[in-house]
N, C-alpha and C positions, 0 to 999 in steps of 0.2 A: 504493500500500500504506500502511495506517495505521501510525503510529509504534509502537503497541502490538504489531502483527503483526511489524514489523521487529525489535523488541526480543526478542520471543518466538523468532523464527527465529535470531537471533544466539545467544541462550542455549542453544537446542536444538542448534545446530550446534557450539558450543564443547564442551558436555558430551559430545556424541556423538563428536566427533573425539578427545577425550582417551581415552575408553574404547575406541574402535574401532581405535586404534593397535595394541592387543593382539588384539582380537577380530575385526577386519574388519567387513564388512557395514554400513558407514556408510550406504550409499544405501538400505538397507532401513528406515532411520529418516528420513533427511533428505528423500528424494523424496516419500514419502507425506505428510509434514508440509507440504511446498511445495504439493502438490496440494490439501490441505485449506484452504490459504490462497488457493485459486482461481488458482494459477499454471498456465498452459497446460502440458499434459504434456510435450511435446517441449522447451519452454523450461525446464521444471523439470529434465529429464534433462541438458540441455546446460549450464545454469547450475551445477547440482550437480557436473558433471564438471570444470568450471573450478575450483571450490572444492576438489575432491578433489585436483587437481594440486598446489595450494599446501599442502594438508594433508600430502601425501606428501613434499614437499620438507622441510617443517618436521619431519615424523616421522623423516626420514632423517638429518638433521644431527647429532643426539646420538649416532648410531651410528658416524659417521665416525671412524676412528682407533682403534676398539675391537677390531679384528681379528676381527669376526664376520660380515663381508660376504664372500661367496664370489666373489672376483674371478676365479677360474679359469673358472667357468661363466658369468660375467656377460656377456661379449660375445654368446654364442649365445642366452642367455636374453633379453637386450634386443632382439636382432634378431627373435626369434620373437614377442615381446610386441608390438613395433611392427607387424609384419605382421598379427598377429591383431587388434590394436586398430583398424587401418585397415578391415579387413573388418567388424568389429563395429559401428563408428561409421556406416558406410555402410548397414548393415542397419536402423539406427534410422529412416532416412529412408523405408524401403519396407515394413517388416514390423510389423504390429500385435503388441502384447505381452500379450494377454489371458491367455496360458497361463503367464506367468512366475511367478505366485504358487505354483502347485502344483509346478512344476519346481524352483524355488529351495528350497522347504520340504523336498521329498524329498531333495535333495542335501545340505542342511545337517543334516538328521536322520541321514543316512547318515554324514556326517562326525563327528557326535557319537557315534554308535554305534561307529564305528571307533576314535575317540580313547579311549573308555571301555574297549573290548576290549583295546587295546594300551596297557597301563598305563605302560610305559617309553618309549613313543614321545614324543619331544620332551623327555624329562627328561634323558637323557644321549645324547650323540652316539655311535652304535655304531662300534666299531673294526673296520671291514671295508671291503673294496673293493666298491662296488656292481657288480652284474652288468651287462653291457652292456644287457640287456633292461630292467632296472629304471632304468638311467640314461637310456635312450631314452624310457622311460615318463615320466620327469620333464620331458623336453623337449617331448614330445607334449602333456602336461598344460599346460605353459606356453603353448603355441600355442592350444590349444582354449579354455582359460580366458581367454586374451588376447582372443579373438573375443568372448566373453561380456562381458569387462570393458569393451571398447570400446562394446558395445551398451547395457549398463545398469549394470554394476558392483556391483549389490546381491548381496553374498555372494561376490564375486570374490576378494577378498583372503583371506577365510575359507577358501575351498576351495583357494586357492593355498598357503596356510600348511599345510593338512593334506597337500597333495601333496608339498611340500618336506620335511616331516617324515617321511612314509612312503616316498618314493621317493629323495630325496637324503640321508636320514638326518640331517637338521638337528635341533638342539634347538629349543625354542620361541623362545628369544630370537634365535637365528640366523635362524629362519624369519621372525620379525617384522621383523627388520632388512632381510633380503633382499627380502621382499615389499613393504615400504615403498619401497625403491629402485626396484623393478620397476614399481610402480604409478605412479611419476612419468611413465614413458614411456607406459604404457597410457592414463592420463588425459590426458596432454599431446597425444598424437596425436589422440585423440577430440575434445578441446577445439578443436584447430586446425580440424578438419573442421566442427565445429558453428559455430565463429566464421565460417567461410567461407559457411556456409548462413544466417547471420544469425539464429540462434535462441537466442543467449545474451543474457540480461538483464545488460548491462554494469554498471549501477549496483548492482544486488543482488549480482551475481557478485563484484565487487571487495570489497564489505563482507563477504560470507561467506568469501571467499578469505583475507582478513586474519584473520578469526576462526578459521578452520580451520588456518591456518599456525601460529598461536600454540598452538592446541589440540594440534596434532601434536607440537610441541616438548615440551609439558608431558607428553603421554601417553608419549612415548618415554623421557623421563627417569624416569618412574615405572616403565616396563617394565625399564629397566636396574637398578633397585633391587630388583626382585622376582626370586626364584629361579624356575627352570623349573617346579617343582611348583605354585607359586601361579599362574604364567602359564597352566599347563595347566588348573587349576581354573576360572579366570576364562574361558578360552577355551571350555571345554565347556559351562559354565553359560550363557554368552551365545549359543552356537550353538543349544542346545536351546530357549531362550526365543525367540530370533528366528525359528527355524524354525517353531515353533508359532504365533507371532504372525503370521507371513507367511501361513501356511495358513488362519488364522481370519479375518483382517480386512485383508489387504493390498488396497488399492484397485486395481482393474483399470486398466491404462494403455492408452489408446486412441490 
């Protein structure tokens, strides 16, 4: 890889990681960019997953001790995420992903419509006890999205954020904090499987991991300074833009 290409990747990955701490959908930007630099698709997915792991660690650190991580649900959520991610990562090895662009776009546009329609969702945490059905729905969403997150991860955190706001009644900042922590396990499990398969570009992966680790820290510190109204505005704007971009020009992954 030429030096100018590497510098471009570093810059794109850093900026994307800072913004996507709030919005999610990191891979909808980073993977297509890697493909445009002629990186083999499965290597791009695997190397990106390694970098995402470090971004999630960096993005989680500023939230530790802020009393916004849901430690009561955490054990079950982590277990479901790990199981889902194992399944998803194994699917990468056997299933073509040509249909991903349309599926991701539809889901993200639905998320945007839901967020706009529910104006208070994520702004304030509702004072209520979630019904057992809604609570179970949150855990089911965690597992199903965990499978998707282990497979590709594009839009994974975005959809998980929306699920936690609507099903667990979290505010935006709570959802951002919890999804960053959960994504450590999702990305890590997938990365371990990809490492065992020998499809990770170690040199590029280390460089991008350091870049996204720093970007994750910066992004989370910004998120802590913004109120939930601004976080909601940024989230909805990014979801709509990324959904449309994915539908229009997302490269097919073979």
